[in-house]
Structures are given as structure tokens and as C-alpha cells.
C-alpha positions as YAML, in Angstrom:
chain: A
units: angstrom
residues:
- id: 1
  name: MET
  ca: [-87.77, -28.02, 45.09]
- id: 2
  name: ARG
  ca: [-85.39, -25.46, 44.69]
- id: 3
  name: ARG
  ca: [-82.54, -25.98, 42.38]
- id: 4
  name: ASP
  ca: [-79.73, -25.45, 44.50]
- id: 5
  name: ASN
  ca: [-81.39, -27.81, 46.70]
- id: 6
  name: TYR
  ca: [-81.65, -30.41, 44.16]
- id: 7
  name: GLN
  ca: [-77.97, -29.65, 43.48]
- id: 8
  name: HIS
  ca: [-77.16, -30.87, 46.42]
- id: 9
  name: GLN
  ca: [-79.22, -34.11, 46.65]
- id: 10
  name: ASN
  ca: [-78.27, -35.28, 43.53]
- id: 11
  name: LYS
  ca: [-74.35, -34.61, 44.21]
- id: 12
  name: ILE
  ca: [-75.12, -36.82, 47.66]
- id: 13
  name: VAL
  ca: [-77.12, -39.58, 45.65]
- id: 14
  name: SER
  ca: [-73.80, -39.37, 43.09]
- id: 15
  name: MET
  ca: [-71.43, -40.06, 46.03]
- id: 16
  name: THR
  ca: [-73.35, -43.37, 47.34]
- id: 17
  name: GLU
  ca: [-74.76, -44.50, 44.18]
- id: 18
  name: PRO
  ca: [-73.80, -44.12, 40.34]
- id: 19
  name: THR
  ca: [-75.71, -42.95, 37.68]
- id: 20
  name: LEU
  ca: [-75.58, -45.19, 33.92]
- id: 21
  name: HIS
  ca: [-74.88, -43.68, 30.53]
- id: 22
  name: TYR
  ca: [-73.91, -44.65, 27.41]
- id: 23
  name: VAL
  ca: [-71.34, -43.26, 24.36]
- id: 24
  name: ALA
  ca: [-71.75, -44.35, 20.89]
- id: 25
  name: CYS
  ca: [-68.77, -46.16, 19.29]
- id: 26
  name: ASP
  ca: [-67.84, -46.88, 16.12]
- id: 27
  name: ASP
  ca: [-66.70, -50.27, 14.72]
- id: 28
  name: ALA
  ca: [-65.99, -52.46, 11.56]
- id: 29
  name: GLN
  ca: [-69.73, -54.32, 11.72]
- id: 30
  name: GLY
  ca: [-71.51, -50.87, 12.31]
- id: 31
  name: GLY
  ca: [-70.79, -49.85, 15.47]
- id: 32
  name: HIS
  ca: [-72.10, -50.22, 19.42]
- id: 33
  name: ARG
  ca: [-72.99, -48.47, 22.67]
- id: 34
  name: MET
  ca: [-70.69, -48.92, 25.29]
- id: 35
  name: ALA
  ca: [-71.82, -48.40, 28.93]
- id: 36
  name: TYR
  ca: [-70.75, -46.38, 31.47]
- id: 37
  name: TRP
  ca: [-70.85, -45.58, 34.90]
- id: 38
  name: GLN
  ca: [-70.62, -41.85, 36.69]
- id: 39
  name: TRP
  ca: [-69.75, -41.01, 39.99]
- id: 40
  name: GLY
  ca: [-69.44, -37.57, 41.77]
- id: 41
  name: ASP
  ca: [-70.36, -34.15, 39.90]
- id: 42
  name: ALA
  ca: [-71.01, -34.26, 36.29]
- id: 43
  name: ARG
  ca: [-69.66, -30.34, 36.17]
- id: 44
  name: SER
  ca: [-66.29, -31.08, 37.59]
- id: 45
  name: ALA
  ca: [-63.47, -30.76, 34.98]
- id: 46
  name: HIS
  ca: [-61.39, -33.27, 37.25]
- id: 47
  name: VAL
  ca: [-62.39, -36.68, 35.68]
- id: 48
  name: VAL
  ca: [-61.16, -39.88, 36.71]
- id: 49
  name: VAL
  ca: [-61.37, -43.19, 34.30]
- id: 50
  name: CYS
  ca: [-61.45, -46.82, 35.71]
- id: 51
  name: VAL
  ca: [-61.37, -49.65, 33.56]
- id: 52
  name: HIS
  ca: [-61.62, -53.17, 34.62]
- id: 53
  name: GLY
  ca: [-60.19, -56.23, 33.58]
- id: 54
  name: LEU
  ca: [-60.80, -59.15, 30.91]
- id: 55
  name: THR
  ca: [-64.35, -60.57, 32.62]
- id: 56
  name: ARG
  ca: [-65.06, -58.08, 34.73]
- id: 57
  name: GLN
  ca: [-67.73, -54.71, 34.67]
- id: 58
  name: GLY
  ca: [-67.31, -50.81, 35.71]
- id: 59
  name: ARG
  ca: [-69.19, -51.69, 39.16]
- id: 60
  name: ASP
  ca: [-65.68, -53.37, 40.39]
- id: 61
  name: PHE
  ca: [-65.06, -49.85, 41.36]
- id: 62
  name: ASP
  ca: [-67.77, -48.85, 43.39]
- id: 63
  name: LEU
  ca: [-65.83, -48.27, 46.84]
- id: 64
  name: LEU
  ca: [-62.75, -46.83, 44.82]
- id: 65
  name: ALA
  ca: [-64.81, -44.57, 42.96]
- id: 66
  name: GLN
  ca: [-66.95, -43.29, 46.36]
- id: 67
  name: ALA
  ca: [-63.49, -43.03, 48.51]
- id: 68
  name: ILE
  ca: [-62.15, -40.58, 44.91]
- id: 69
  name: VAL
  ca: [-65.26, -38.67, 45.36]
- id: 70
  name: ALA
  ca: [-65.11, -38.11, 49.13]
- id: 71
  name: ARG
  ca: [-61.44, -37.10, 49.11]
- id: 72
  name: ALA
  ca: [-61.66, -34.54, 46.41]
- id: 73
  name: GLY
  ca: [-64.99, -33.10, 48.30]
- id: 74
  name: GLY
  ca: [-67.13, -34.17, 45.41]
- id: 75
  name: ASP
  ca: [-65.45, -32.13, 43.24]
- id: 76
  name: VAL
  ca: [-64.69, -35.06, 40.61]
- id: 77
  name: ARG
  ca: [-66.52, -37.11, 38.00]
- id: 78
  name: VAL
  ca: [-65.42, -40.63, 38.52]
- id: 79
  name: VAL
  ca: [-66.50, -42.87, 35.15]
- id: 80
  name: CYS
  ca: [-66.15, -46.36, 35.17]
- id: 81
  name: PRO
  ca: [-67.37, -48.10, 31.66]
- id: 82
  name: ASP
  ca: [-67.99, -51.59, 30.70]
- id: 83
  name: VAL
  ca: [-66.23, -52.64, 28.25]
- id: 84
  name: ALA
  ca: [-67.61, -53.66, 25.20]
- id: 85
  name: GLY
  ca: [-69.21, -57.19, 25.67]
- id: 86
  name: ARG
  ca: [-69.46, -57.03, 29.05]
- id: 87
  name: GLY
  ca: [-72.02, -55.58, 31.83]
- id: 88
  name: ARG
  ca: [-74.45, -53.16, 30.02]
- id: 89
  name: SER
  ca: [-72.27, -52.26, 26.87]
- id: 90
  name: ASP
  ca: [-73.44, -54.26, 23.48]
- id: 91
  name: TRP
  ca: [-72.31, -57.67, 22.71]
- id: 92
  name: LEU
  ca: [-69.85, -56.96, 19.53]
- id: 93
  name: ARG
  ca: [-71.14, -58.62, 16.03]
- id: 94
  name: ASP
  ca: [-68.03, -59.60, 14.90]
- id: 95
  name: PRO
  ca: [-65.82, -62.00, 18.41]
- id: 96
  name: SER
  ca: [-62.69, -60.85, 16.19]
- id: 97
  name: LEU
  ca: [-62.73, -57.35, 17.25]
- id: 98
  name: TYR
  ca: [-62.73, -57.87, 21.00]
- id: 99
  name: GLN
  ca: [-59.23, -56.56, 21.19]
- id: 100
  name: VAL
  ca: [-57.43, -53.40, 23.57]
- id: 101
  name: PRO
  ca: [-57.15, -51.28, 19.83]
- id: 102
  name: VAL
  ca: [-61.23, -51.26, 19.59]
- id: 103
  name: TYR
  ca: [-60.99, -50.69, 23.11]
- id: 104
  name: ALA
  ca: [-58.93, -48.10, 23.25]
- id: 105
  name: ALA
  ca: [-61.10, -46.25, 20.30]
- id: 106
  name: ASP
  ca: [-63.70, -46.47, 22.78]
- id: 107
  name: MET
  ca: [-62.52, -45.09, 25.38]
- id: 108
  name: VAL
  ca: [-61.05, -42.00, 23.05]
- id: 109
  name: ALA
  ca: [-64.78, -41.46, 22.28]
- id: 110
  name: LEU
  ca: [-66.28, -41.77, 25.61]
- id: 111
  name: ILE
  ca: [-63.46, -39.19, 26.69]
- id: 112
  name: ALA
  ca: [-64.19, -37.23, 23.89]
- id: 113
  name: GLN
  ca: [-67.92, -37.34, 24.86]
- id: 114
  name: LEU
  ca: [-67.20, -36.29, 28.39]
- id: 115
  name: HIS
  ca: [-65.35, -33.40, 27.28]
- id: 116
  name: ARG
  ca: [-68.40, -32.21, 25.36]
- id: 117
  name: GLU
  ca: [-70.68, -32.23, 28.22]
- id: 118
  name: GLN
  ca: [-68.19, -30.43, 30.77]
- id: 119
  name: PRO
  ca: [-64.53, -29.48, 29.49]
- id: 120
  name: ILE
  ca: [-61.78, -31.67, 31.30]
- id: 121
  name: ASP
  ca: [-58.85, -29.38, 32.76]
- id: 122
  name: THR
  ca: [-57.34, -32.63, 34.63]
- id: 123
  name: LEU
  ca: [-57.85, -36.64, 33.84]
- id: 124
  name: ASP
  ca: [-56.34, -39.48, 35.61]
- id: 125
  name: TYR
  ca: [-56.72, -42.86, 34.46]
- id: 126
  name: LEU
  ca: [-56.57, -46.35, 36.12]
- id: 127
  name: GLY
  ca: [-56.70, -49.87, 34.55]
- id: 128
  name: THR
  ca: [-56.92, -53.09, 35.99]
- id: 129
  name: SER
  ca: [-55.37, -55.72, 33.91]
- id: 130
  name: MET
  ca: [-57.09, -55.75, 30.38]
- id: 131
  name: GLY
  ca: [-57.72, -52.09, 31.15]
- id: 132
  name: GLY
  ca: [-53.97, -51.25, 31.79]
- id: 133
  name: LEU
  ca: [-53.35, -52.16, 28.61]
- id: 134
  name: ILE
  ca: [-55.98, -49.84, 26.84]
- id: 135
  name: GLY
  ca: [-54.25, -47.28, 29.17]
- id: 136
  name: PHE
  ca: [-50.77, -48.13, 27.69]
- id: 137
  name: VAL
  ca: [-52.45, -46.96, 24.51]
- id: 138
  name: LEU
  ca: [-53.95, -43.80, 25.75]
- id: 139
  name: ALA
  ca: [-51.29, -42.75, 27.58]
- id: 140
  name: GLY
  ca: [-47.83, -43.67, 25.41]
- id: 141
  name: HIS
  ca: [-49.58, -43.58, 21.80]
- id: 142
  name: LYS
  ca: [-48.20, -40.11, 20.42]
- id: 143
  name: GLU
  ca: [-50.48, -39.94, 18.09]
- id: 144
  name: LEU
  ca: [-53.33, -39.39, 20.50]
- id: 145
  name: PRO
  ca: [-54.04, -36.36, 22.21]
- id: 146
  name: LEU
  ca: [-54.80, -38.40, 25.42]
- id: 147
  name: ALA
  ca: [-51.08, -39.25, 25.83]
- id: 148
  name: ARG
  ca: [-50.26, -35.34, 27.09]
- id: 149
  name: SER
  ca: [-53.68, -35.12, 28.85]
- id: 150
  name: ILE
  ca: [-53.46, -37.77, 31.16]
- id: 151
  name: ARG
  ca: [-52.15, -36.48, 34.22]
- id: 152
  name: ARG
  ca: [-51.70, -39.43, 36.60]
- id: 153
  name: PHE
  ca: [-52.07, -43.19, 35.66]
- id: 154
  name: VAL
  ca: [-52.51, -45.91, 37.72]
- id: 155
  name: ALA
  ca: [-51.63, -49.62, 36.27]
- id: 156
  name: ASN
  ca: [-53.24, -52.07, 38.57]
- id: 157
  name: ASP
  ca: [-51.30, -55.81, 38.29]
- id: 158
  name: VAL
  ca: [-50.53, -55.60, 34.48]
- id: 159
  name: GLY
  ca: [-47.33, -54.83, 32.25]
- id: 160
  name: PRO
  ca: [-46.06, -54.60, 28.81]
- id: 161
  name: THR
  ca: [-45.15, -58.29, 29.12]
- id: 162
  name: ILE
  ca: [-47.97, -60.69, 30.56]
- id: 163
  name: GLU
  ca: [-46.59, -64.37, 31.89]
- id: 164
  name: PRO
  ca: [-47.83, -66.99, 30.01]
- id: 165
  name: VAL
  ca: [-49.05, -69.17, 32.35]
- id: 166
  name: ALA
  ca: [-52.01, -66.40, 33.65]
- id: 167
  name: LEU
  ca: [-52.74, -66.15, 29.85]
- id: 168
  name: GLN
  ca: [-53.18, -69.83, 29.59]
- id: 169
  name: ARG
  ca: [-55.05, -69.93, 33.10]
- id: 170
  name: ILE
  ca: [-57.60, -67.11, 32.24]
- id: 171
  name: GLY
  ca: [-58.02, -69.02, 28.26]
- id: 172
  name: ALA
  ca: [-59.12, -71.85, 30.30]
- id: 173
  name: TYR
  ca: [-62.16, -70.63, 31.93]
- id: 174
  name: VAL
  ca: [-63.12, -67.19, 30.39]
- id: 175
  name: GLY
  ca: [-66.02, -67.37, 28.18]
- id: 176
  name: LYS
  ca: [-66.85, -71.10, 29.57]
- id: 177
  name: ASN
  ca: [-68.84, -70.90, 31.93]
- id: 178
  name: GLY
  ca: [-72.39, -71.77, 32.25]
- id: 179
  name: SER
  ca: [-75.75, -70.44, 34.39]
- id: 180
  name: PHE
  ca: [-76.40, -70.43, 38.05]
- id: 181
  name: GLU
  ca: [-79.29, -71.29, 40.19]
- id: 182
  name: SER
  ca: [-78.76, -68.30, 42.25]
- id: 183
  name: GLU
  ca: [-76.20, -64.70, 42.93]
- id: 184
  name: GLN
  ca: [-75.01, -66.87, 45.87]
- id: 185
  name: ALA
  ca: [-74.15, -70.01, 43.17]
- id: 186
  name: ALA
  ca: [-72.60, -67.66, 40.68]
- id: 187
  name: ALA
  ca: [-70.48, -66.27, 43.22]
- id: 188
  name: ASP
  ca: [-69.49, -69.68, 45.00]
- id: 189
  name: ALA
  ca: [-68.21, -70.37, 41.42]
- id: 190
  name: MET
  ca: [-66.55, -67.12, 40.53]
- id: 191
  name: TRP
  ca: [-64.92, -67.51, 43.78]
- id: 192
  name: ALA
  ca: [-63.36, -70.87, 42.98]
- id: 193
  name: LEU
  ca: [-61.45, -69.30, 40.19]
- id: 194
  name: SER
  ca: [-61.06, -65.78, 42.00]
- id: 195
  name: THR
  ca: [-59.25, -66.84, 44.89]
- id: 196
  name: THR
  ca: [-55.90, -65.08, 43.74]
- id: 197
  name: PHE
  ca: [-57.98, -61.53, 44.25]
- id: 198
  name: GLY
  ca: [-56.99, -61.88, 47.57]
- id: 199
  name: PRO
  ca: [-58.75, -62.12, 50.76]
- id: 200
  name: HIS
  ca: [-62.64, -60.65, 51.10]
- id: 201
  name: THR
  ca: [-65.44, -61.25, 53.40]
- id: 202
  name: PRO
  ca: [-67.89, -63.12, 52.08]
- id: 203
  name: ALA
  ca: [-70.27, -60.16, 52.09]
- id: 204
  name: GLN
  ca: [-67.58, -58.21, 50.06]
- id: 205
  name: TRP
  ca: [-66.95, -60.95, 47.38]
- id: 206
  name: LEU
  ca: [-71.33, -61.12, 47.01]
- id: 207
  name: GLU
  ca: [-71.30, -57.72, 46.33]
- id: 208
  name: LEU
  ca: [-68.39, -57.74, 43.80]
- id: 209
  name: SER
  ca: [-70.10, -60.88, 42.36]
- id: 210
  name: ARG
  ca: [-74.06, -59.66, 42.01]
- id: 211
  name: HIS
  ca: [-73.06, -57.21, 39.14]
- id: 212
  name: MET
  ca: [-71.17, -60.00, 37.45]
- id: 213
  name: VAL
  ca: [-74.10, -61.92, 36.39]
- id: 214
  name: VAL
  ca: [-78.05, -61.17, 35.45]
- id: 215
  name: PRO
  ca: [-81.25, -63.51, 35.49]
- id: 216
  name: ALA
  ca: [-81.63, -64.83, 32.30]
- id: 217
  name: SER
  ca: [-84.79, -64.07, 31.80]
- id: 218
  name: GLN
  ca: [-83.60, -60.01, 31.40]
- id: 219
  name: ARG
  ca: [-80.61, -60.97, 28.59]
- id: 220
  name: THR
  ca: [-81.66, -59.49, 25.45]
- id: 221
  name: ALA
  ca: [-80.80, -60.43, 21.93]
- id: 222
  name: ASP
  ca: [-77.31, -58.43, 21.91]
- id: 223
  name: GLY
  ca: [-76.92, -59.59, 25.31]
- id: 224
  name: SER
  ca: [-77.24, -56.80, 27.44]
- id: 225
  name: ALA
  ca: [-79.46, -56.38, 30.17]
- id: 226
  name: LYS
  ca: [-82.49, -55.06, 30.13]
- id: 227
  name: VAL
  ca: [-82.62, -53.72, 33.44]
- id: 228
  name: GLU
  ca: [-80.56, -54.00, 36.15]
- id: 229
  name: ALA
  ca: [-80.02, -57.37, 37.79]
- id: 230
  name: SER
  ca: [-82.59, -57.68, 40.66]
- id: 231
  name: GLY
  ca: [-83.68, -61.69, 40.13]
- id: 232
  name: GLY
  ca: [-84.51, -64.16, 37.51]
- id: 233
  name: GLU
  ca: [-88.30, -65.48, 36.72]
- id: 234
  name: ASP
  ca: [-86.72, -68.68, 35.66]
- id: 235
  name: GLY
  ca: [-84.13, -68.88, 38.65]
- id: 236
  name: ARG
  ca: [-81.33, -69.25, 36.35]
- id: 237
  name: TRP
  ca: [-78.41, -66.54, 36.49]
- id: 238
  name: LEU
  ca: [-76.08, -65.82, 33.51]
- id: 239
  name: LEU
  ca: [-72.35, -64.05, 33.72]
- id: 240
  name: HIS
  ca: [-72.93, -60.82, 32.59]
- id: 241
  name: TYR
  ca: [-70.53, -60.83, 29.43]
- id: 242
  name: ASP
  ca: [-70.38, -62.37, 25.90]
- id: 243
  name: PRO
  ca: [-68.83, -65.83, 26.09]
- id: 244
  name: ALA
  ca: [-66.88, -64.83, 22.45]
- id: 245
  name: ILE
  ca: [-64.58, -62.37, 24.69]
- id: 246
  name: GLY
  ca: [-62.21, -65.43, 24.68]
- id: 247
  name: VAL
  ca: [-61.95, -66.54, 21.20]
- id: 248
  name: ALA
  ca: [-59.24, -63.67, 20.42]
- id: 249
  name: LEU
  ca: [-57.66, -64.52, 23.81]
- id: 250
  name: ARG
  ca: [-57.36, -68.03, 23.22]
- id: 251
  name: ALA
  ca: [-55.90, -67.27, 19.39]
- id: 252
  name: ILE
  ca: [-52.88, -65.75, 20.80]
- id: 253
  name: THR
  ca: [-49.68, -67.59, 19.39]
- id: 254
  name: PRO
  ca: [-46.38, -67.06, 21.72]
- id: 255
  name: GLU
  ca: [-44.71, -65.05, 18.60]
- id: 256
  name: ALA
  ca: [-48.26, -63.00, 18.87]
- id: 257
  name: ALA
  ca: [-47.45, -62.42, 22.25]
- id: 258
  name: ALA
  ca: [-43.75, -61.54, 21.97]
- id: 259
  name: GLN
  ca: [-44.71, -59.01, 19.33]
- id: 260
  name: GLY
  ca: [-47.15, -57.73, 21.64]
- id: 261
  name: GLY
  ca: [-45.17, -57.78, 23.97]
- id: 262
  name: ALA
  ca: [-42.84, -55.18, 22.18]
- id: 263
  name: ILE
  ca: [-45.81, -52.64, 21.05]
- id: 264
  name: MET
  ca: [-46.80, -52.64, 24.60]
- id: 265
  name: TRP
  ca: [-43.21, -51.78, 25.84]
- id: 266
  name: SER
  ca: [-42.58, -48.97, 23.17]
- id: 267
  name: LEU
  ca: [-46.38, -47.38, 24.50]
- id: 268
  name: TYR
  ca: [-45.30, -47.45, 27.82]
- id: 269
  name: ASP
  ca: [-41.59, -45.92, 27.24]
- id: 270
  name: ALA
  ca: [-43.63, -43.52, 25.51]
- id: 271
  name: ILE
  ca: [-45.59, -42.54, 28.74]
- id: 272
  name: THR
  ca: [-45.45, -39.20, 30.36]
- id: 273
  name: ALA
  ca: [-47.92, -39.13, 33.38]
- id: 274
  name: ARG
  ca: [-46.93, -39.76, 36.57]
- id: 275
  name: THR
  ca: [-47.85, -43.21, 37.32]
- id: 276
  name: LEU
  ca: [-48.20, -45.54, 39.64]
- id: 277
  name: LEU
  ca: [-47.95, -49.25, 39.28]
- id: 278
  name: THR
  ca: [-49.87, -51.59, 41.66]
- id: 279
  name: ARG
  ca: [-49.11, -55.16, 41.67]
- id: 280
  name: GLY
  ca: [-50.55, -58.17, 43.72]
- id: 281
  name: ALA
  ca: [-47.44, -59.39, 45.46]
- id: 282
  name: GLU
  ca: [-48.05, -63.04, 44.04]
- id: 283
  name: SER
  ca: [-49.34, -61.91, 40.86]
- id: 284
  name: ASP
  ca: [-48.92, -64.91, 37.75]
- id: 285
  name: LEU
  ca: [-49.55, -62.14, 35.27]
- id: 286
  name: LEU
  ca: [-47.21, -59.80, 36.18]
- id: 287
  name: SER
  ca: [-44.02, -61.09, 37.61]
- id: 288
  name: ARG
  ca: [-41.61, -58.84, 40.17]
- id: 289
  name: GLU
  ca: [-39.17, -58.89, 37.37]
- id: 290
  name: THR
  ca: [-41.25, -56.73, 34.97]
- id: 291
  name: ALA
  ca: [-42.35, -54.52, 37.68]
- id: 292
  name: LEU
  ca: [-39.37, -53.34, 38.66]
- id: 293
  name: ALA
  ca: [-37.90, -52.98, 35.07]
- id: 294
  name: MET
  ca: [-41.36, -50.86, 35.01]
- id: 295
  name: THR
  ca: [-39.58, -48.81, 37.65]
- id: 296
  name: GLN
  ca: [-36.53, -47.83, 35.82]
- id: 297
  name: ARG
  ca: [-38.00, -47.41, 32.23]
- id: 298
  name: GLY
  ca: [-40.53, -44.94, 30.65]
- id: 299
  name: PRO
  ca: [-42.90, -43.08, 33.23]
- id: 300
  name: HIS
  ca: [-40.54, -44.90, 36.36]
- id: 301
  name: ALA
  ca: [-43.60, -45.94, 37.92]
- id: 302
  name: THR
  ca: [-43.51, -46.34, 41.94]
- id: 303
  name: LEU
  ca: [-44.33, -49.68, 42.48]
- id: 304
  name: VAL
  ca: [-46.73, -50.46, 45.56]
- id: 305
  name: GLU
  ca: [-46.94, -54.34, 46.04]
- id: 306
  name: PHE
  ca: [-49.82, -55.70, 48.28]
- id: 307
  name: GLU
  ca: [-49.01, -58.80, 50.40]
- id: 308
  name: GLY
  ca: [-51.59, -61.79, 50.27]
- id: 309
  name: VAL
  ca: [-52.88, -60.84, 46.96]
- id: 310
  name: GLY
  ca: [-52.45, -62.45, 43.81]
- id: 311
  name: HIS
  ca: [-53.91, -60.87, 40.00]
- id: 312
  name: ALA
  ca: [-55.33, -58.66, 40.89]
- id: 313
  name: PRO
  ca: [-56.04, -56.47, 43.26]
- id: 314
  name: THR
  ca: [-59.89, -55.19, 43.65]
- id: 315
  name: PHE
  ca: [-59.72, -52.06, 45.73]
- id: 316
  name: VAL
  ca: [-61.95, -53.46, 48.33]
- id: 317
  name: ASP
  ca: [-59.51, -53.44, 50.71]
- id: 318
  name: PRO
  ca: [-58.94, -50.04, 52.63]
- id: 319
  name: ALA
  ca: [-55.12, -50.70, 52.18]
- id: 320
  name: GLN
  ca: [-55.49, -50.68, 48.24]
- id: 321
  name: ILE
  ca: [-58.05, -47.84, 48.11]
- id: 322
  name: ALA
  ca: [-55.35, -45.55, 50.25]
- id: 323
  name: ALA
  ca: [-52.71, -46.12, 47.85]
- id: 324
  name: VAL
  ca: [-54.65, -44.92, 44.61]
- id: 325
  name: THR
  ca: [-56.28, -42.00, 46.47]
- id: 326
  name: ASN
  ca: [-53.04, -40.59, 48.04]
- id: 327
  name: PHE
  ca: [-51.35, -40.72, 44.94]
- id: 328
  name: LEU
  ca: [-54.19, -39.01, 42.88]
- id: 329
  name: PHE
  ca: [-54.70, -36.24, 45.45]
- id: 330
  name: ASP
  ca: [-50.81, -35.68, 46.87]
- id: 331
  name: PRO
  ca: [-50.04, -32.24, 45.78]
- id: 332
  name: SER
  ca: [-46.45, -32.80, 46.86]
- id: 333
  name: SER
  ca: [-46.61, -34.60, 43.49]
- id: 334
  name: ASP
  ca: [-47.63, -32.23, 40.91]
...
């Protein structure tokens, strides 16, 4: 096959299915590997990084990534990491390390690796919930070169102040789910906890859910999957994340939450990237009061709310996808 034909075929595949890659990350226990899913053209100088929420993984962004690649005419590299302890990434040896500063350091390592592979001219970032908090660190920390490099920033249903009721709700279930007899049973169980995500068809939810579980027979010693989940020999399926990710969350005291909020507000106020804030109109994690404050200070975010949705929008609905793609590719706001 001629090289140009091969590149053309590879580009078509990258628009419909992602490729899996890894980056080596440092930590206090000897390091770990973080997996990431890549869409689009690996040679593009325009990179969009999409980072998921607390218990999720990078395949949450499949439809959004495809839409971004299509909107860019293929000239974009969309990167969706599995944050440590989730999906294909290693589990951390010390559960106390499952915190935003470690995740942010991993993202710095990831972006540095991407830049070595192909120099980045345009860097955009989208973060859902926990991913948004990571983004506040990357975009707002004055000592990080990324703070000056991120062109456009999307915070999905998260702000510097997180409502305590949401922390209690999430802490009550994260890491406490058992095994399931099938992918469908797992999807049903997750839906019972995730109705705040808003309306989804059964097919849409099953597609979102199938990347969230792994056959028990394919679980390795460190918790990551040996191969892409396709079926369990023993008939049982497990959630595709380390149950210990909830340890640090449940240890947060009201005092610590207040202190963390103050730090996040200082980071948010330092963001210079053009910022979009997407919010589920019924969110219990990001209050409307906090969302409106985010439009009045720091980067003065543009607020878009989605009716009938709580925490958090999944970017499966076409209107949600359009809000992001229009923001990323609107030349009038450069």
C-alpha cells in the first residue's frame, strides 16, 4: 500500500475508533503508567485534551471526540486519558495519592510527551467534574507553562466551590459497587446511580457503560485490564476502576473542603484561557450561584446550561456536543 493511501486509511480509522497509548508518570511509590485514547491526526499541532470525572474513563468522550475531529476536518489530535486508577491506567500503590495534584502532574507528563511527539501550537482542554478541577490547576497555576499555553478551556459542571450534598452522594457509592453478571446488569446498576446525567436511550447508556466494566477473568494484579473488555469467562464483570479512589474523597472534612475551595478559586481567578462553563441545570455539585460567580470573575466564563440534566452532562446529546465544538472552533472569539 502506498504511503499516502496508508495515511488516508489511518486517518479514517482514527475518526471512528481511537488508538490506545501510554505515558510514564512519576509518583512517590515508584511511578505508574497512564493510558490515553487518541483520536484524529497524530501529526496535528492542534491538541484537545478531554479529562473525565471521578469514577469514569476516557471513552466517555467517544462521540464528542468524533465530532471535534469531524469539525476540524481531521486536522486535530483529541486525547482522552484514563486518569490513574481508572480504565487501562495503573492503580496507584498508595490510595492517598488519588488526589488532584497527582492527577495534574500526570497531565503535565502527558502533554509533554505529546509535545515531544509533535510540537503543539494550539492546546485546548475540557474537563468534566474532577477533570475540571485538574484543569483549574493546569490553566491557573502560574508556575506551570501550561497556564499560558491553554487557549480554550471547558469546565463541565464543576467550579471552585463544590456543594457538600454532592460530595456526600458520590462518597456514598464510589468504590462500593460489587460485581455483575453481565454488561447489561452493570449498565442497569450504574444507571440507578447516574440518572442525574440526564435523558439517554438504552443504547446510548449501554455504550457509555460498556467501557466502565471489565471481565473479572481479565483483571490483572495491578487492576488494569489485560485486553479490551469483550466478555468474562467466569460470567462476572467488575467496575473498571480501583475501589480505593474513594478513600481520599471520604476523608475530606468540611474544613479541608473550604480550604480546597479557596485554593481552587485562586487558581480559577488566574486563568487567562477563554473559558466555557457547561452546567446541568439541575446539578447538585455546581450551584447556579457558583456558576454565575464564575461568569463575573477570573476568565469570566461563558455559561451554557442544559435543561433536564443534573451532574453531569455527558456530551452524548447533539446540543451538548454543539456547545463545545462551536466554542472550540468559533474564529470570531480568537
